[in-house]
N, CA, C and O atoms as a Tripos MOL2 file, in Angstrom:
@<TRIPOS>MOLECULE
protein
  220   219    55     0     0
PROTEIN
NO_CHARGES

@<TRIPOS>ATOM
      1 N          91.2740   31.5490   27.6070 N.3       1 MET1
      2 CA         92.5070   32.3310   27.5730 C.3       1 MET1
      3 C          92.6590   32.9720   26.1980 C.2       1 MET1
      4 O          92.4560   32.3040   25.1840 O.2       1 MET1
      5 N          93.0130   34.2590   26.1460 N.am      2 PRO2
      6 CA         93.1920   34.9230   24.8560 C.3       2 PRO2
      7 C          94.3300   34.2960   24.0650 C.2       2 PRO2
      8 O          95.2590   33.7280   24.6390 O.2       2 PRO2
      9 N          94.2500   34.4010   22.7700 N.am      3 HIS3
     10 CA         95.3170   33.8620   21.9280 C.3       3 HIS3
     11 C          96.0930   35.0110   21.2850 C.2       3 HIS3
     12 O          95.5630   36.1040   21.0830 O.2       3 HIS3
     13 N          97.3500   34.7400   20.9700 N.am      4 GLN4
     14 CA         98.1820   35.7500   20.3410 C.3       4 GLN4
     15 C          97.8000   35.9080   18.8810 C.2       4 GLN4
     16 O          97.3620   34.9610   18.2280 O.2       4 GLN4
     17 N          97.9740   37.1300   18.3810 N.am      5 ILE5
     18 CA         97.7290   37.4080   16.9710 C.3       5 ILE5
     19 C          98.9430   38.1300   16.3980 C.2       5 ILE5
     20 O          99.7730   38.6630   17.1340 O.2       5 ILE5
     21 N          99.0280   38.1360   15.0940 N.am      6 SER6
     22 CA        100.1440   38.8180   14.4370 C.3       6 SER6
     23 C          99.9100   40.3280   14.4280 C.2       6 SER6
     24 O          98.7860   40.7970   14.6080 O.2       6 SER6
     25 N         100.9750   41.0660   14.2180 N.am      7 LEU7
     26 CA        100.8620   42.5210   14.1290 C.3       7 LEU7
     27 C          99.9730   42.9210   12.9570 C.2       7 LEU7
     28 O          99.1820   43.8560   13.0760 O.2       7 LEU7
     29 N         100.0900   42.2290   11.8340 N.am      8 ASP8
     30 CA         99.2360   42.5330   10.6800 C.3       8 ASP8
     31 C          97.7630   42.3310   11.0120 C.2       8 ASP8
     32 O          96.9240   43.1480   10.6340 O.2       8 ASP8
     33 N          97.4420   41.2460   11.7170 N.am      9 ALA9
     34 CA         96.0490   40.9750   12.1060 C.3       9 ALA9
     35 C          95.5410   42.0740   13.0520 C.2       9 ALA9
     36 O          94.3920   42.5040   12.9550 O.2       9 ALA9
     37 N          96.4030   42.5150   13.9590 N.am     10 TYR10
     38 CA         96.0360   43.6020   14.8740 C.3      10 TYR10
     39 C          95.7070   44.8780   14.1050 C.2      10 TYR10
     40 O          94.6900   45.5200   14.3690 O.2      10 TYR10
     41 N          96.5660   45.2440   13.1560 N.am     11 LEU11
     42 CA         96.3430   46.4780   12.3900 C.3      11 LEU11
     43 C          95.0500   46.4110   11.5930 C.2      11 LEU11
     44 O          94.3160   47.3960   11.5210 O.2      11 LEU11
     45 N          94.7650   45.2650   10.9960 N.am     12 ILE12
     46 CA         93.5050   45.0840   10.2640 C.3      12 ILE12
     47 C          92.3270   45.2400   11.2180 C.2      12 ILE12
     48 O          91.3420   45.9020   10.8910 O.2      12 ILE12
     49 N          92.4280   44.6370   12.3830 N.am     13 HIS13
     50 CA         91.3580   44.7040   13.3900 C.3      13 HIS13
     51 C          91.1220   46.1500   13.8320 C.2      13 HIS13
     52 O          89.9750   46.5900   13.9160 O.2      13 HIS13
     53 N          92.1870   46.8840   14.1140 N.am     14 GLU14
     54 CA         92.0500   48.2620   14.5810 C.3      14 GLU14
     55 C          91.4610   49.1770   13.5160 C.2      14 GLU14
     56 O          90.6450   50.0460   13.8240 O.2      14 GLU14
     57 N          91.8640   48.9880   12.2830 N.am     15 ARG15
     58 CA         91.3210   49.8210   11.2000 C.3      15 ARG15
     59 C          89.8370   49.5620   10.9800 C.2      15 ARG15
     60 O          89.0960   50.4610   10.5830 O.2      15 ARG15
     61 N          89.4030   48.3300   11.2400 N.am     16 ALA16
     62 CA         88.0100   47.9630   11.0080 C.3      16 ALA16
     63 C          87.1120   48.3200   12.1830 C.2      16 ALA16
     64 O          85.9070   48.4850   11.9970 O.2      16 ALA16
     65 N          87.6620   48.4450   13.3910 N.am     17 SER17
     66 CA         86.8250   48.6930   14.5640 C.3      17 SER17
     67 C          86.5180   50.1770   14.6870 C.2      17 SER17
     68 O          87.4100   51.0180   14.5700 O.2      17 SER17
     69 N          85.2630   50.4890   14.9200 N.am     18 LEU18
     70 CA         84.8270   51.8760   15.0010 C.3      18 LEU18
     71 C          84.6370   52.3490   16.4360 C.2      18 LEU18
     72 O          84.8920   53.5150   16.7390 O.2      18 LEU18
     73 N          84.1980   51.4740   17.3120 N.am     19 GLY19
     74 CA         83.8370   51.9180   18.6520 C.3      19 GLY19
     75 C          84.7900   51.5130   19.7510 C.2      19 GLY19
     76 O          84.5900   51.9010   20.9020 O.2      19 GLY19
     77 N          85.8090   50.7550   19.4430 N.am     20 SER20
     78 CA         86.7180   50.3170   20.4900 C.3      20 SER20
     79 C          88.1590   50.4290   20.0150 C.2      20 SER20
     80 O          88.4400   50.4570   18.8170 O.2      20 SER20
     81 N          89.0580   50.4930   20.9800 N.am     21 ARG21
     82 CA         90.4820   50.5510   20.6730 C.3      21 ARG21
     83 C          91.2090   49.5380   21.5280 C.2      21 ARG21
     84 O          90.7740   49.2070   22.6310 O.2      21 ARG21
     85 N          92.3160   49.0510   21.0110 N.am     22 ASN22
     86 CA         93.1300   48.0990   21.7340 C.3      22 ASN22
     87 C          94.5930   48.4600   21.5990 C.2      22 ASN22
     88 O          95.0030   49.0940   20.6260 O.2      22 ASN22
     89 N          95.3750   48.0540   22.5780 N.am     23 GLU23
     90 CA         96.8210   48.1160   22.4580 C.3      23 GLU23
     91 C          97.2840   46.7240   22.0570 C.2      23 GLU23
     92 O          96.6190   45.7290   22.3450 O.2      23 GLU23
     93 N          98.4160   46.6680   21.3980 N.am     24 TYR24
     94 CA         99.0100   45.4030   20.9820 C.3      24 TYR24
     95 C         100.2680   45.2040   21.8150 C.2      24 TYR24
     96 O         101.2600   45.9090   21.6290 O.2      24 TYR24
     97 N         100.2250   44.2420   22.7350 N.am     25 ILE25
     98 CA        101.3600   44.0050   23.6220 C.3      25 ILE25
     99 C         101.7440   42.5290   23.5400 C.2      25 ILE25
    100 O         100.9920   41.6490   23.9590 O.2      25 ILE25
    101 N         102.9220   42.2840   22.9970 N.am     26 GLU26
    102 CA        103.4740   40.9330   22.8730 C.3      26 GLU26
    103 C         102.4830   39.9580   22.2430 C.2      26 GLU26
    104 O         102.3720   38.8060   22.6630 O.2      26 GLU26
    105 N         101.7660   40.4390   21.2290 N.am     27 GLY27
    106 CA        100.8580   39.5740   20.4910 C.3      27 GLY27
    107 C          99.4380   39.5150   21.0190 C.2      27 GLY27
    108 O          98.5890   38.8430   20.4330 O.2      27 GLY27
    109 N          99.1680   40.2020   22.1050 N.am     28 TYR28
    110 CA         97.8280   40.1660   22.6980 C.3      28 TYR28
    111 C          97.1460   41.5200   22.5480 C.2      28 TYR28
    112 O          97.7950   42.5640   22.6060 O.2      28 TYR28
    113 N          95.8290   41.4920   22.3540 N.am     29 LEU29
    114 CA         95.0340   42.7210   22.3140 C.3      29 LEU29
    115 C          94.6200   43.0820   23.7360 C.2      29 LEU29
    116 O          94.0360   42.2680   24.4510 O.2      29 LEU29
    117 N          94.9270   44.3020   24.1320 N.am     30 ILE30
    118 CA         94.5630   44.7960   25.4500 C.3      30 ILE30
    119 C          93.5930   45.9580   25.2410 C.2      30 ILE30
    120 O          93.9810   46.9900   24.6930 O.2      30 ILE30
    121 N          92.3220   45.8040   25.6770 N.am     31 PRO31
    122 CA         91.3490   46.8830   25.4730 C.3      31 PRO31
    123 C          91.7410   48.1450   26.2350 C.2      31 PRO31
    124 O          92.2260   48.0770   27.3640 O.2      31 PRO31
    125 N          91.5220   49.3030   25.5990 N.am     32 VAL32
    126 CA         91.7420   50.5930   26.2550 C.3      32 VAL32
    127 C          90.4870   51.4290   26.1060 C.2      32 VAL32
    128 O          89.7650   51.3200   25.1150 O.2      32 VAL32
    129 N          90.2350   52.2570   27.0940 N.am     33 ASP33
    130 CA         89.0700   53.1330   27.0490 C.3      33 ASP33
    131 C          89.3040   54.2660   26.0600 C.2      33 ASP33
    132 O          90.4180   54.7690   25.9130 O.2      33 ASP33
    133 N          88.2450   54.6470   25.4010 N.am     34 VAL34
    134 CA         88.2800   55.7890   24.4910 C.3      34 VAL34
    135 C          87.8200   57.0040   25.2830 C.2      34 VAL34
    136 O          86.7620   56.9750   25.9110 O.2      34 VAL34
    137 N          88.6060   58.0650   25.2550 N.am     35 GLY35
    138 CA         88.2790   59.2690   26.0120 C.3      35 GLY35
    139 C          87.0580   59.9850   25.4510 C.2      35 GLY35
    140 O          86.7630   59.9050   24.2590 O.2      35 GLY35
    141 N          86.3660   60.6750   26.3240 N.am     36 THR36
    142 CA         85.2050   61.4650   25.9180 C.3      36 THR36
    143 C          85.6030   62.9300   25.8040 C.2      36 THR36
    144 O          86.6900   63.3150   26.2340 O.2      36 THR36
    145 N          84.7420   63.7350   25.2370 N.am     37 THR37
    146 CA         84.9820   65.1720   25.1470 C.3      37 THR37
    147 C          85.1250   65.7650   26.5360 C.2      37 THR37
    148 O          85.9830   66.6160   26.7680 O.2      37 THR37
    149 N          84.2870   65.3180   27.4590 N.am     38 GLN38
    150 CA         84.3490   65.8150   28.8350 C.3      38 GLN38
    151 C          85.7080   65.4480   29.4550 C.2      38 GLN38
    152 O          86.3060   66.2610   30.1600 O.2      38 GLN38
    153 N          86.1840   64.2510   29.1990 N.am     39 HIS39
    154 CA         87.4790   63.8250   29.7110 C.3      39 HIS39
    155 C          88.5920   64.7030   29.1460 C.2      39 HIS39
    156 O          89.4910   65.1120   29.8800 O.2      39 HIS39
    157 N          88.5370   64.9940   27.8560 N.am     40 GLY40
    158 CA         89.5360   65.8530   27.2290 C.3      40 GLY40
    159 C          89.5710   67.2460   27.8260 C.2      40 GLY40
    160 O          90.6470   67.8070   28.0350 O.2      40 GLY40
    161 N          88.4000   67.8110   28.1010 N.am     41 LYS41
    162 CA         88.3320   69.1360   28.7250 C.3      41 LYS41
    163 C          88.9320   69.1150   30.1250 C.2      41 LYS41
    164 O          89.6350   70.0410   30.5280 O.2      41 LYS41
    165 N          88.6440   68.0450   30.8580 N.am     42 MET42
    166 CA         89.1770   67.9250   32.2110 C.3      42 MET42
    167 C          90.7090   67.8570   32.1780 C.2      42 MET42
    168 O          91.3730   68.5160   32.9770 O.2      42 MET42
    169 N          91.2640   67.0740   31.2710 N.am     43 ILE43
    170 CA         92.7180   66.9500   31.1550 C.3      43 ILE43
    171 C          93.3360   68.2930   30.7730 C.2      43 ILE43
    172 O          94.3780   68.6710   31.3080 O.2      43 ILE43
    173 N          92.7040   69.0100   29.8590 N.am     44 THR44
    174 CA         93.1990   70.3300   29.4570 C.3      44 THR44
    175 C          93.2040   71.2920   30.6390 C.2      44 THR44
    176 O          94.1660   72.0360   30.8310 O.2      44 THR44
    177 N          92.1450   71.2820   31.4220 N.am     45 ASN45
    178 CA         92.0740   72.1640   32.5910 C.3      45 ASN45
    179 C          93.1520   71.8270   33.6160 C.2      45 ASN45
    180 O          93.7560   72.7270   34.1990 O.2      45 ASN45
    181 N          93.3930   70.5480   33.8360 N.am     46 ILE46
    182 CA         94.4430   70.1440   34.7750 C.3      46 ILE46
    183 C          95.8050   70.5830   34.2650 C.2      46 ILE46
    184 O          96.6270   71.0780   35.0370 O.2      46 ILE46
    185 N          96.0540   70.4060   32.9690 N.am     47 ALA47
    186 CA         97.3330   70.8300   32.3890 C.3      47 ALA47
    187 C          97.5290   72.3320   32.5370 C.2      47 ALA47
    188 O          98.6380   72.7840   32.8210 O.2      47 ALA47
    189 N          96.4840   73.1000   32.3520 N.am     48 ARG48
    190 CA         96.5760   74.5650   32.5280 C.3      48 ARG48
    191 C          96.9130   74.9090   33.9800 C.2      48 ARG48
    192 O          97.7540   75.7670   34.2490 O.2      48 ARG48
    193 N          96.2410   74.2230   34.9110 N.am     49 LEU49
    194 CA         96.5050   74.4810   36.3330 C.3      49 LEU49
    195 C          97.9500   74.1610   36.7030 C.2      49 LEU49
    196 O          98.5440   74.8250   37.5510 O.2      49 LEU49
    197 N          98.5020   73.1500   36.0660 N.am     50 LEU50
    198 CA         99.8800   72.7550   36.3630 C.3      50 LEU50
    199 C         100.8990   73.5560   35.5720 C.2      50 LEU50
    200 O         102.1040   73.3910   35.7640 O.2      50 LEU50
    201 N         100.4330   74.4140   34.6900 N.am     51 GLY51
    202 CA        101.3370   75.2500   33.9100 C.3      51 GLY51
    203 C         101.8110   74.6100   32.6360 C.2      51 GLY51
    204 O         102.7830   75.0750   32.0400 O.2      51 GLY51
    205 N         101.1480   73.5420   32.1910 N.am     52 GLY52
    206 CA        101.5770   72.8420   30.9830 C.3      52 GLY52
    207 C         101.0370   73.4320   29.7050 C.2      52 GLY52
    208 O         101.5620   73.1470   28.6290 O.2      52 GLY52
    209 N         100.0010   74.2490   29.7880 N.am     53 CYS53
    210 CA         99.3960   74.8540   28.5910 C.3      53 CYS53
    211 C          99.2460   76.3460   28.8070 C.2      53 CYS53
    212 O          98.8590   76.7970   29.8840 O.2      53 CYS53
    213 N          99.5470   77.0820   27.7980 N.am     54 ARG54
    214 CA         99.3580   78.5350   27.8630 C.3      54 ARG54
    215 C          98.4260   78.9350   26.7280 C.2      54 ARG54
    216 O          98.6630   78.5960   25.5690 O.2      54 ARG54
    217 N          97.3700   79.6570   27.0690 N.am     55 THR55
    218 CA         96.4540   80.1490   26.0320 C.3      55 THR55
    219 C          96.2780   81.6390   26.1400 C.2      55 THR55
    220 O          95.5430   82.2330   25.3520 O.2      55 THR55
@<TRIPOS>BOND
     1     1     2 1
     2     2     3 1
     3     3     4 2
     4     3     5 am
     5     5     6 1
     6     6     7 1
     7     7     8 2
     8     7     9 am
     9     9    10 1
    10    10    11 1
    11    11    12 2
    12    11    13 am
    13    13    14 1
    14    14    15 1
    15    15    16 2
    16    15    17 am
    17    17    18 1
    18    18    19 1
    19    19    20 2
    20    19    21 am
    21    21    22 1
    22    22    23 1
    23    23    24 2
    24    23    25 am
    25    25    26 1
    26    26    27 1
    27    27    28 2
    28    27    29 am
    29    29    30 1
    30    30    31 1
    31    31    32 2
    32    31    33 am
    33    33    34 1
    34    34    35 1
    35    35    36 2
    36    35    37 am
    37    37    38 1
    38    38    39 1
    39    39    40 2
    40    39    41 am
    41    41    42 1
    42    42    43 1
    43    43    44 2
    44    43    45 am
    45    45    46 1
    46    46    47 1
    47    47    48 2
    48    47    49 am
    49    49    50 1
    50    50    51 1
    51    51    52 2
    52    51    53 am
    53    53    54 1
    54    54    55 1
    55    55    56 2
    56    55    57 am
    57    57    58 1
    58    58    59 1
    59    59    60 2
    60    59    61 am
    61    61    62 1
    62    62    63 1
    63    63    64 2
    64    63    65 am
    65    65    66 1
    66    66    67 1
    67    67    68 2
    68    67    69 am
    69    69    70 1
    70    70    71 1
    71    71    72 2
    72    71    73 am
    73    73    74 1
    74    74    75 1
    75    75    76 2
    76    75    77 am
    77    77    78 1
    78    78    79 1
    79    79    80 2
    80    79    81 am
    81    81    82 1
    82    82    83 1
    83    83    84 2
    84    83    85 am
    85    85    86 1
    86    86    87 1
    87    87    88 2
    88    87    89 am
    89    89    90 1
    90    90    91 1
    91    91    92 2
    92    91    93 am
    93    93    94 1
    94    94    95 1
    95    95    96 2
    96    95    97 am
    97    97    98 1
    98    98    99 1
    99    99   100 2
   100    99   101 am
   101   101   102 1
   102   102   103 1
   103   103   104 2
   104   103   105 am
   105   105   106 1
   106   106   107 1
   107   107   108 2
   108   107   109 am
   109   109   110 1
   110   110   111 1
   111   111   112 2
   112   111   113 am
   113   113   114 1
   114   114   115 1
   115   115   116 2
   116   115   117 am
   117   117   118 1
   118   118   119 1
   119   119   120 2
   120   119   121 am
   121   121   122 1
   122   122   123 1
   123   123   124 2
   124   123   125 am
   125   125   126 1
   126   126   127 1
   127   127   128 2
   128   127   129 am
   129   129   130 1
   130   130   131 1
   131   131   132 2
   132   131   133 am
   133   133   134 1
   134   134   135 1
   135   135   136 2
   136   135   137 am
   137   137   138 1
   138   138   139 1
   139   139   140 2
   140   139   141 am
   141   141   142 1
   142   142   143 1
   143   143   144 2
   144   143   145 am
   145   145   146 1
   146   146   147 1
   147   147   148 2
   148   147   149 am
   149   149   150 1
   150   150   151 1
   151   151   152 2
   152   151   153 am
   153   153   154 1
   154   154   155 1
   155   155   156 2
   156   155   157 am
   157   157   158 1
   158   158   159 1
   159   159   160 2
   160   159   161 am
   161   161   162 1
   162   162   163 1
   163   163   164 2
   164   163   165 am
   165   165   166 1
   166   166   167 1
   167   167   168 2
   168   167   169 am
   169   169   170 1
   170   170   171 1
   171   171   172 2
   172   171   173 am
   173   173   174 1
   174   174   175 1
   175   175   176 2
   176   175   177 am
   177   177   178 1
   178   178   179 1
   179   179   180 2
   180   179   181 am
   181   181   182 1
   182   182   183 1
   183   183   184 2
   184   183   185 am
   185   185   186 1
   186   186   187 1
   187   187   188 2
   188   187   189 am
   189   189   190 1
   190   190   191 1
   191   191   192 2
   192   191   193 am
   193   193   194 1
   194   194   195 1
   195   195   196 2
   196   195   197 am
   197   197   198 1
   198   198   199 1
   199   199   200 2
   200   199   201 am
   201   201   202 1
   202   202   203 1
   203   203   204 2
   204   203   205 am
   205   205   206 1
   206   206   207 1
   207   207   208 2
   208   207   209 am
   209   209   210 1
   210   210   211 1
   211   211   212 2
   212   211   213 am
   213   213   214 1
   214   214   215 1
   215   215   216 2
   216   215   217 am
   217   217   218 1
   218   218   219 1
   219   219   220 2
@<TRIPOS>SUBSTRUCTURE
     1 MET1         2 RESIDUE 1 A MET
     2 PRO2         6 RESIDUE 1 A PRO
     3 HIS3        10 RESIDUE 1 A HIS
     4 GLN4        14 RESIDUE 1 A GLN
     5 ILE5        18 RESIDUE 1 A ILE
     6 SER6        22 RESIDUE 1 A SER
     7 LEU7        26 RESIDUE 1 A LEU
     8 ASP8        30 RESIDUE 1 A ASP
     9 ALA9        34 RESIDUE 1 A ALA
    10 TYR10       38 RESIDUE 1 A TYR
    11 LEU11       42 RESIDUE 1 A LEU
    12 ILE12       46 RESIDUE 1 A ILE
    13 HIS13       50 RESIDUE 1 A HIS
    14 GLU14       54 RESIDUE 1 A GLU
    15 ARG15       58 RESIDUE 1 A ARG
    16 ALA16       62 RESIDUE 1 A ALA
    17 SER17       66 RESIDUE 1 A SER
    18 LEU18       70 RESIDUE 1 A LEU
    19 GLY19       74 RESIDUE 1 A GLY
    20 SER20       78 RESIDUE 1 A SER
    21 ARG21       82 RESIDUE 1 A ARG
    22 ASN22       86 RESIDUE 1 A ASN
    23 GLU23       90 RESIDUE 1 A GLU
    24 TYR24       94 RESIDUE 1 A TYR
    25 ILE25       98 RESIDUE 1 A ILE
    26 GLU26      102 RESIDUE 1 A GLU
    27 GLY27      106 RESIDUE 1 A GLY
    28 TYR28      110 RESIDUE 1 A TYR
    29 LEU29      114 RESIDUE 1 A LEU
    30 ILE30      118 RESIDUE 1 A ILE
    31 PRO31      122 RESIDUE 1 A PRO
    32 VAL32      126 RESIDUE 1 A VAL
    33 ASP33      130 RESIDUE 1 A ASP
    34 VAL34      134 RESIDUE 1 A VAL
    35 GLY35      138 RESIDUE 1 A GLY
    36 THR36      142 RESIDUE 1 A THR
    37 THR37      146 RESIDUE 1 A THR
    38 GLN38      150 RESIDUE 1 A GLN
    39 HIS39      154 RESIDUE 1 A HIS
    40 GLY40      158 RESIDUE 1 A GLY
    41 LYS41      162 RESIDUE 1 A LYS
    42 MET42      166 RESIDUE 1 A MET
    43 ILE43      170 RESIDUE 1 A ILE
    44 THR44      174 RESIDUE 1 A THR
    45 ASN45      178 RESIDUE 1 A ASN
    46 ILE46      182 RESIDUE 1 A ILE
    47 ALA47      186 RESIDUE 1 A ALA
    48 ARG48      190 RESIDUE 1 A ARG
    49 LEU49      194 RESIDUE 1 A LEU
    50 LEU50      198 RESIDUE 1 A LEU
    51 GLY51      202 RESIDUE 1 A GLY
    52 GLY52      206 RESIDUE 1 A GLY
    53 CYS53      210 RESIDUE 1 A CYS
    54 ARG54      214 RESIDUE 1 A ARG
    55 THR55      218 RESIDUE 1 A THR
């Protein structure tokens, strides 16, 4: 079972990690996926289709 950590420990961990990201929820680290360039382009295209971005 994961153990809780302090907010300071979380911030130190996040600053030191290069390839992964986590959310800090009630003392626990929750892994989150890091988006890719392809993912970013897809989101931008969807936003344009929905009228959220104007270029």
